[in-house]
N, CA, C and O atoms as a Maestro MAE file, in Angstrom:
{
 s_m_m2io_version
 :::
 2.0.0
}

f_m_ct {
 s_m_title
 :::
 protein
 m_atom[220] {
  # First column is atom index #
  i_m_mmod_type
  r_m_x_coord
  r_m_y_coord
  r_m_z_coord
  i_m_residue_number
  s_m_chain_name
  s_m_pdb_residue_name
  s_m_pdb_atom_name
  i_m_atomic_number
  :::
  1 25 -0.659 -8.949 12.834 1 A "MET " " N  " 7
  2 3 0.545 -9.490 13.413 1 A "MET " " CA " 6
  3 2 1.225 -10.448 12.426 1 A "MET " " C  " 6
  4 15 2.450 -10.555 12.389 1 A "MET " " O  " 8
  5 25 0.407 -11.138 11.633 2 A "ILE " " N  " 7
  6 3 0.989 -12.019 10.622 2 A "ILE " " CA " 6
  7 2 1.761 -11.200 9.604 2 A "ILE " " C  " 6
  8 15 2.822 -11.612 9.135 2 A "ILE " " O  " 8
  9 25 1.221 -10.033 9.265 3 A "PHE " " N  " 7
  10 3 1.931 -9.146 8.339 3 A "PHE " " CA " 6
  11 2 3.283 -8.727 8.909 3 A "PHE " " C  " 6
  12 15 4.256 -8.624 8.162 3 A "PHE " " O  " 8
  13 25 3.362 -8.486 10.211 4 A "MET " " N  " 7
  14 3 4.639 -8.114 10.829 4 A "MET " " CA " 6
  15 2 5.640 -9.267 10.775 4 A "MET " " C  " 6
  16 15 6.838 -9.038 10.605 4 A "MET " " O  " 8
  17 25 5.157 -10.509 10.919 5 A "PHE " " N  " 7
  18 3 6.063 -11.651 10.801 5 A "PHE " " CA " 6
  19 2 6.654 -11.732 9.391 5 A "PHE " " C  " 6
  20 15 7.838 -12.024 9.226 5 A "PHE " " O  " 8
  21 25 5.832 -11.475 8.388 6 A "ILE " " N  " 7
  22 3 6.314 -11.513 7.005 6 A "ILE " " CA " 6
  23 2 7.309 -10.388 6.756 6 A "ILE " " C  " 6
  24 15 8.361 -10.604 6.154 6 A "ILE " " O  " 8
  25 25 6.976 -9.185 7.220 7 A "VAL " " N  " 7
  26 3 7.879 -8.043 7.046 7 A "VAL " " CA " 6
  27 2 9.197 -8.281 7.781 7 A "VAL " " C  " 6
  28 15 10.266 -7.974 7.252 7 A "VAL " " O  " 8
  29 25 9.128 -8.820 8.980 8 A "GLY " " N  " 7
  30 3 10.344 -9.100 9.741 8 A "GLY " " CA " 6
  31 2 11.190 -10.189 9.119 8 A "GLY " " C  " 6
  32 15 12.419 -10.118 9.143 8 A "GLY " " O  " 8
  33 25 10.538 -11.196 8.562 9 A "PHE " " N  " 7
  34 3 11.274 -12.293 7.926 9 A "PHE " " CA " 6
  35 2 12.015 -11.806 6.687 9 A "PHE " " C  " 6
  36 15 13.140 -12.230 6.424 9 A "PHE " " O  " 8
  37 25 11.387 -10.921 5.934 10 A "ILE " " N  " 7
  38 3 12.026 -10.374 4.737 10 A "ILE " " CA " 6
  39 2 13.006 -9.265 5.109 10 A "ILE " " C  " 6
  40 15 14.083 -9.166 4.522 10 A "ILE " " O  " 8
  41 25 12.640 -8.432 6.078 11 A "GLY " " N  " 7
  42 3 13.455 -7.277 6.422 11 A "GLY " " CA " 6
  43 2 14.699 -7.583 7.228 11 A "GLY " " C  " 6
  44 15 15.671 -6.831 7.161 11 A "GLY " " O  " 8
  45 25 14.698 -8.667 7.990 12 A "ALA " " N  " 7
  46 3 15.863 -8.991 8.831 12 A "ALA " " CA " 6
  47 2 17.133 -9.199 8.010 12 A "ALA " " C  " 6
  48 15 18.168 -8.634 8.366 12 A "ALA " " O  " 8
  49 25 17.108 -9.981 6.933 13 A "PRO " " N  " 7
  50 3 18.341 -10.099 6.140 13 A "PRO " " CA " 6
  51 2 18.735 -8.800 5.435 13 A "PRO " " C  " 6
  52 15 19.921 -8.537 5.233 13 A "PRO " " O  " 8
  53 25 17.753 -7.996 5.064 14 A "LEU " " N  " 7
  54 3 18.063 -6.744 4.371 14 A "LEU " " CA " 6
  55 2 18.735 -5.740 5.297 14 A "LEU " " C  " 6
  56 15 19.575 -4.958 4.852 14 A "LEU " " O  " 8
  57 25 18.380 -5.752 6.572 15 A "THR " " N  " 7
  58 3 18.987 -4.828 7.528 15 A "THR " " CA " 6
  59 2 20.125 -5.475 8.309 15 A "THR " " C  " 6
  60 15 20.692 -4.859 9.211 15 A "THR " " O  " 8
  61 25 20.452 -6.696 7.969 16 A "GLN " " N  " 7
  62 3 21.523 -7.465 8.613 16 A "GLN " " CA " 6
  63 2 21.303 -7.579 10.114 16 A "GLN " " C  " 6
  64 15 22.234 -7.426 10.905 16 A "GLN " " O  " 8
  65 25 20.062 -7.848 10.493 17 A "SER " " N  " 7
  66 3 19.735 -8.083 11.895 17 A "SER " " CA " 6
  67 2 19.162 -9.486 12.033 17 A "SER " " C  " 6
  68 15 18.910 -10.161 11.035 17 A "SER " " O  " 8
  69 25 18.960 -9.914 13.253 18 A "SER " " N  " 7
  70 3 18.436 -11.261 13.481 18 A "SER " " CA " 6
  71 2 16.909 -11.238 13.464 18 A "SER " " C  " 6
  72 15 16.283 -10.220 13.759 18 A "SER " " O  " 8
  73 25 16.332 -12.373 13.115 19 A "TYR " " N  " 7
  74 3 14.879 -12.533 13.087 19 A "TYR " " CA " 6
  75 2 14.423 -12.927 14.477 19 A "TYR " " C  " 6
  76 15 14.701 -14.036 14.932 19 A "TYR " " O  " 8
  77 25 13.720 -12.020 15.162 20 A "ASP " " N  " 7
  78 3 13.260 -12.265 16.526 20 A "ASP " " CA " 6
  79 2 11.737 -12.239 16.544 20 A "ASP " " C  " 6
  80 15 11.143 -11.161 16.502 20 A "ASP " " O  " 8
  81 25 11.084 -13.416 16.607 21 A "PRO " " N  " 7
  82 3 9.617 -13.450 16.557 21 A "PRO " " CA " 6
  83 2 8.936 -12.753 17.733 21 A "PRO " " C  " 6
  84 15 7.833 -12.229 17.576 21 A "PRO " " O  " 8
  85 25 9.563 -12.734 18.900 22 A "VAL " " N  " 7
  86 3 8.942 -12.096 20.067 22 A "VAL " " CA " 6
  87 2 8.842 -10.583 19.853 22 A "VAL " " C  " 6
  88 15 7.811 -9.980 20.153 22 A "VAL " " O  " 8
  89 25 9.885 -9.986 19.347 23 A "THR " " N  " 7
  90 3 9.877 -8.557 19.075 23 A "THR " " CA " 6
  91 2 8.838 -8.228 18.005 23 A "THR " " C  " 6
  92 15 8.116 -7.238 18.121 23 A "THR " " O  " 8
  93 25 8.764 -9.053 16.972 24 A "LEU " " N  " 7
  94 3 7.781 -8.822 15.916 24 A "LEU " " CA " 6
  95 2 6.353 -8.963 16.436 24 A "LEU " " C  " 6
  96 15 5.455 -8.246 15.996 24 A "LEU " " O  " 8
  97 25 6.150 -9.871 17.355 25 A "LEU " " N  " 7
  98 3 4.831 -10.053 17.950 25 A "LEU " " CA " 6
  99 2 4.419 -8.817 18.744 25 A "LEU " " C  " 6
  100 15 3.275 -8.372 18.656 25 A "LEU " " O  " 8
  101 25 5.342 -8.270 19.510 26 A "VAL " " N  " 7
  102 3 5.044 -7.071 20.311 26 A "VAL " " CA " 6
  103 2 4.790 -5.869 19.401 26 A "VAL " " C  " 6
  104 15 3.832 -5.124 19.607 26 A "VAL " " O  " 8
  105 25 5.640 -5.681 18.403 27 A "VAL " " N  " 7
  106 3 5.466 -4.547 17.484 27 A "VAL " " CA " 6
  107 2 4.161 -4.694 16.707 27 A "VAL " " C  " 6
  108 15 3.447 -3.709 16.514 27 A "VAL " " O  " 8
  109 25 3.838 -5.908 16.257 28 A "GLY " " N  " 7
  110 3 2.587 -6.141 15.546 28 A "GLY " " CA " 6
  111 2 1.377 -5.876 16.419 28 A "GLY " " C  " 6
  112 15 0.383 -5.330 15.941 28 A "GLY " " O  " 8
  113 25 1.438 -6.248 17.685 29 A "ALA " " N  " 7
  114 3 0.322 -6.000 18.602 29 A "ALA " " CA " 6
  115 2 0.137 -4.507 18.847 29 A "ALA " " C  " 6
  116 15 -0.995 -4.027 18.911 29 A "ALA " " O  " 8
  117 25 1.227 -3.773 18.983 30 A "ILE " " N  " 7
  118 3 1.142 -2.327 19.211 30 A "ILE " " CA " 6
  119 2 0.548 -1.624 17.995 30 A "ILE " " C  " 6
  120 15 -0.361 -0.805 18.132 30 A "ILE " " O  " 8
  121 25 1.065 -1.944 16.796 31 A "PHE " " N  " 7
  122 3 0.528 -1.322 15.591 31 A "PHE " " CA " 6
  123 2 -0.919 -1.733 15.347 31 A "PHE " " C  " 6
  124 15 -1.723 -0.903 14.924 31 A "PHE " " O  " 8
  125 25 -1.266 -2.966 15.598 32 A "GLY " " N  " 7
  126 3 -2.648 -3.405 15.438 32 A "GLY " " CA " 6
  127 2 -3.588 -2.671 16.369 32 A "GLY " " C  " 6
  128 15 -4.686 -2.284 15.968 32 A "GLY " " O  " 8
  129 25 -3.171 -2.476 17.598 33 A "PHE " " N  " 7
  130 3 -3.987 -1.738 18.568 33 A "PHE " " CA " 6
  131 2 -4.147 -0.281 18.150 33 A "PHE " " C  " 6
  132 15 -5.248 0.264 18.221 33 A "PHE " " O  " 8
  133 25 -3.066 0.353 17.716 34 A "LEU " " N  " 7
  134 3 -3.151 1.751 17.290 34 A "LEU " " CA " 6
  135 2 -4.042 1.909 16.063 34 A "LEU " " C  " 6
  136 15 -4.846 2.839 15.995 34 A "LEU " " O  " 8
  137 25 -3.904 1.002 15.090 35 A "PHE " " N  " 7
  138 3 -4.745 1.084 13.903 35 A "PHE " " CA " 6
  139 2 -6.208 0.840 14.235 35 A "PHE " " C  " 6
  140 15 -7.086 1.453 13.628 35 A "PHE " " O  " 8
  141 25 -6.487 -0.044 15.189 36 A "SER " " N  " 7
  142 3 -7.883 -0.292 15.559 36 A "SER " " CA " 6
  143 2 -8.502 0.918 16.248 36 A "SER " " C  " 6
  144 15 -9.724 1.064 16.245 36 A "SER " " O  " 8
  145 25 -7.692 1.783 16.834 37 A "LEU " " N  " 7
  146 3 -8.206 3.013 17.439 37 A "LEU " " CA " 6
  147 2 -8.325 4.149 16.426 37 A "LEU " " C  " 6
  148 15 -9.240 4.967 16.514 37 A "LEU " " O  " 8
  149 25 -7.413 4.201 15.475 38 A "ILE " " N  " 7
  150 3 -7.348 5.329 14.548 38 A "ILE " " CA " 6
  151 2 -8.318 5.180 13.383 38 A "ILE " " C  " 6
  152 15 -8.961 6.160 13.005 38 A "ILE " " O  " 8
  153 25 -8.446 4.006 12.807 39 A "ILE " " N  " 7
  154 3 -9.241 3.822 11.588 39 A "ILE " " CA " 6
  155 2 -10.722 4.163 11.786 39 A "ILE " " C  " 6
  156 15 -11.291 4.792 10.893 39 A "ILE " " O  " 8
  157 25 -11.391 3.795 12.889 40 A "PRO " " N  " 7
  158 3 -12.795 4.218 13.036 40 A "PRO " " CA " 6
  159 2 -12.970 5.734 13.076 40 A "PRO " " C  " 6
  160 15 -13.970 6.248 12.575 40 A "PRO " " O  " 8
  161 25 -12.033 6.444 13.654 41 A "LYS " " N  " 7
  162 3 -12.138 7.908 13.690 41 A "LYS " " CA " 6
  163 2 -11.981 8.500 12.297 41 A "LYS " " C  " 6
  164 15 -12.681 9.451 11.948 41 A "LYS " " O  " 8
  165 25 -11.071 7.950 11.496 42 A "ILE " " N  " 7
  166 3 -10.855 8.465 10.139 42 A "ILE " " CA " 6
  167 2 -12.079 8.197 9.271 42 A "ILE " " C  " 6
  168 15 -12.545 9.094 8.568 42 A "ILE " " O  " 8
  169 25 -12.599 6.990 9.312 43 A "THR " " N  " 7
  170 3 -13.733 6.655 8.452 43 A "THR " " CA " 6
  171 2 -15.021 7.317 8.919 43 A "THR " " C  " 6
  172 15 -15.892 7.582 8.091 43 A "THR " " O  " 8
  173 25 -15.177 7.592 10.190 44 A "ALA " " N  " 7
  174 3 -16.393 8.241 10.675 44 A "ALA " " CA " 6
  175 2 -16.464 9.684 10.217 44 A "ALA " " C  " 6
  176 15 -17.559 10.208 10.010 44 A "ALA " " O  " 8
  177 25 -15.328 10.339 10.054 45 A "HIS " " N  " 7
  178 3 -15.337 11.724 9.598 45 A "HIS " " CA " 6
  179 2 -15.517 11.820 8.089 45 A "HIS " " C  " 6
  180 15 -15.909 12.873 7.588 45 A "HIS " " O  " 8
  181 25 -15.241 10.750 7.355 46 A "SER " " N  " 7
  182 3 -15.406 10.791 5.915 46 A "SER " " CA " 6
  183 2 -16.844 10.499 5.507 46 A "SER " " C  " 6
  184 15 -17.268 10.906 4.426 46 A "SER " " O  " 8
  185 25 -17.596 9.807 6.346 47 A "VAL " " N  " 7
  186 3 -19.000 9.490 6.062 47 A "VAL " " CA " 6
  187 2 -19.834 10.007 7.230 47 A "VAL " " C  " 6
  188 15 -19.586 9.644 8.380 47 A "VAL " " O  " 8
  189 25 -20.805 10.839 6.942 48 A "LYS " " N  " 7
  190 3 -21.664 11.374 8.007 48 A "LYS " " CA " 6
  191 2 -22.725 10.334 8.358 48 A "LYS " " C  " 6
  192 15 -23.608 10.037 7.553 48 A "LYS " " O  " 8
  193 25 -22.630 9.793 9.549 49 A "ASP " " N  " 7
  194 3 -23.619 8.836 10.026 49 A "ASP " " CA " 6
  195 2 -23.946 9.147 11.475 49 A "ASP " " C  " 6
  196 15 -23.534 10.184 11.994 49 A "ASP " " O  " 8
  197 25 -24.665 8.283 12.119 50 A "ASP " " N  " 7
  198 3 -25.096 8.518 13.502 50 A "ASP " " CA " 6
  199 2 -24.193 7.853 14.531 50 A "ASP " " C  " 6
  200 15 -24.622 7.591 15.655 50 A "ASP " " O  " 8
  201 25 -22.965 7.583 14.166 51 A "SER " " N  " 7
  202 3 -22.075 6.920 15.121 51 A "SER " " CA " 6
  203 2 -21.528 7.936 16.123 51 A "SER " " C  " 6
  204 15 -21.653 9.147 15.940 51 A "SER " " O  " 8
  205 25 -20.940 7.426 17.148 52 A "VAL " " N  " 7
  206 3 -20.377 8.262 18.214 52 A "VAL " " CA " 6
  207 2 -19.206 9.085 17.692 52 A "VAL " " C  " 6
  208 15 -18.995 10.217 18.129 52 A "VAL " " O  " 8
  209 25 -18.441 8.518 16.757 53 A "TYR " " N  " 7
  210 3 -17.224 9.189 16.290 53 A "TYR " " CA " 6
  211 2 -17.503 10.359 15.355 53 A "TYR " " C  " 6
  212 15 -16.650 11.237 15.218 53 A "TYR " " O  " 8
  213 25 -18.644 10.404 14.718 54 A "SER " " N  " 7
  214 3 -18.915 11.465 13.756 54 A "SER " " CA " 6
  215 2 -19.487 12.720 14.404 54 A "SER " " C  " 6
  216 15 -19.722 13.711 13.713 54 A "SER " " O  " 8
  217 25 -19.711 12.700 15.679 55 A "LYS " " N  " 7
  218 3 -20.262 13.873 16.366 55 A "LYS " " CA " 6
  219 2 -19.183 14.728 16.967 55 A "LYS " " C  " 6
  220 15 -19.478 15.754 17.580 55 A "LYS " " O  " 8
  :::
 }
 m_bond[219] {
  # First column is bond index #
  i_m_from
  i_m_to
  i_m_order
  :::
  1 1 2 1
  2 2 3 1
  3 3 4 2
  4 3 5 1
  5 5 6 1
  6 6 7 1
  7 7 8 2
  8 7 9 1
  9 9 10 1
  10 10 11 1
  11 11 12 2
  12 11 13 1
  13 13 14 1
  14 14 15 1
  15 15 16 2
  16 15 17 1
  17 17 18 1
  18 18 19 1
  19 19 20 2
  20 19 21 1
  21 21 22 1
  22 22 23 1
  23 23 24 2
  24 23 25 1
  25 25 26 1
  26 26 27 1
  27 27 28 2
  28 27 29 1
  29 29 30 1
  30 30 31 1
  31 31 32 2
  32 31 33 1
  33 33 34 1
  34 34 35 1
  35 35 36 2
  36 35 37 1
  37 37 38 1
  38 38 39 1
  39 39 40 2
  40 39 41 1
  41 41 42 1
  42 42 43 1
  43 43 44 2
  44 43 45 1
  45 45 46 1
  46 46 47 1
  47 47 48 2
  48 47 49 1
  49 49 50 1
  50 50 51 1
  51 51 52 2
  52 51 53 1
  53 53 54 1
  54 54 55 1
  55 55 56 2
  56 55 57 1
  57 57 58 1
  58 58 59 1
  59 59 60 2
  60 59 61 1
  61 61 62 1
  62 62 63 1
  63 63 64 2
  64 63 65 1
  65 65 66 1
  66 66 67 1
  67 67 68 2
  68 67 69 1
  69 69 70 1
  70 70 71 1
  71 71 72 2
  72 71 73 1
  73 73 74 1
  74 74 75 1
  75 75 76 2
  76 75 77 1
  77 77 78 1
  78 78 79 1
  79 79 80 2
  80 79 81 1
  81 81 82 1
  82 82 83 1
  83 83 84 2
  84 83 85 1
  85 85 86 1
  86 86 87 1
  87 87 88 2
  88 87 89 1
  89 89 90 1
  90 90 91 1
  91 91 92 2
  92 91 93 1
  93 93 94 1
  94 94 95 1
  95 95 96 2
  96 95 97 1
  97 97 98 1
  98 98 99 1
  99 99 100 2
  100 99 101 1
  101 101 102 1
  102 102 103 1
  103 103 104 2
  104 103 105 1
  105 105 106 1
  106 106 107 1
  107 107 108 2
  108 107 109 1
  109 109 110 1
  110 110 111 1
  111 111 112 2
  112 111 113 1
  113 113 114 1
  114 114 115 1
  115 115 116 2
  116 115 117 1
  117 117 118 1
  118 118 119 1
  119 119 120 2
  120 119 121 1
  121 121 122 1
  122 122 123 1
  123 123 124 2
  124 123 125 1
  125 125 126 1
  126 126 127 1
  127 127 128 2
  128 127 129 1
  129 129 130 1
  130 130 131 1
  131 131 132 2
  132 131 133 1
  133 133 134 1
  134 134 135 1
  135 135 136 2
  136 135 137 1
  137 137 138 1
  138 138 139 1
  139 139 140 2
  140 139 141 1
  141 141 142 1
  142 142 143 1
  143 143 144 2
  144 143 145 1
  145 145 146 1
  146 146 147 1
  147 147 148 2
  148 147 149 1
  149 149 150 1
  150 150 151 1
  151 151 152 2
  152 151 153 1
  153 153 154 1
  154 154 155 1
  155 155 156 2
  156 155 157 1
  157 157 158 1
  158 158 159 1
  159 159 160 2
  160 159 161 1
  161 161 162 1
  162 162 163 1
  163 163 164 2
  164 163 165 1
  165 165 166 1
  166 166 167 1
  167 167 168 2
  168 167 169 1
  169 169 170 1
  170 170 171 1
  171 171 172 2
  172 171 173 1
  173 173 174 1
  174 174 175 1
  175 175 176 2
  176 175 177 1
  177 177 178 1
  178 178 179 1
  179 179 180 2
  180 179 181 1
  181 181 182 1
  182 182 183 1
  183 183 184 2
  184 183 185 1
  185 185 186 1
  186 186 187 1
  187 187 188 2
  188 187 189 1
  189 189 190 1
  190 190 191 1
  191 191 192 2
  192 191 193 1
  193 193 194 1
  194 194 195 1
  195 195 196 2
  196 195 197 1
  197 197 198 1
  198 198 199 1
  199 199 200 2
  200 199 201 1
  201 201 202 1
  202 202 203 1
  203 203 204 2
  204 203 205 1
  205 205 206 1
  206 206 207 1
  207 207 208 2
  208 207 209 1
  209 209 210 1
  210 210 211 1
  211 211 212 2
  212 211 213 1
  213 213 214 1
  214 214 215 1
  215 215 216 2
  216 215 217 1
  217 217 218 1
  218 218 219 1
  219 219 220 2
  :::
 }
}
């Protein structure tokens, strides 16, 4: 979410939009949640171990 604040702070002037921390917080939470679900599945298939995701 901190990364989204930095991206929003830099990106807002470039896109000529306003800096809205609430929107950045929501977008950061959504992307963080999606990445936390996706990354274990990707890494489990690249390494064969006894985890639930590799079966």
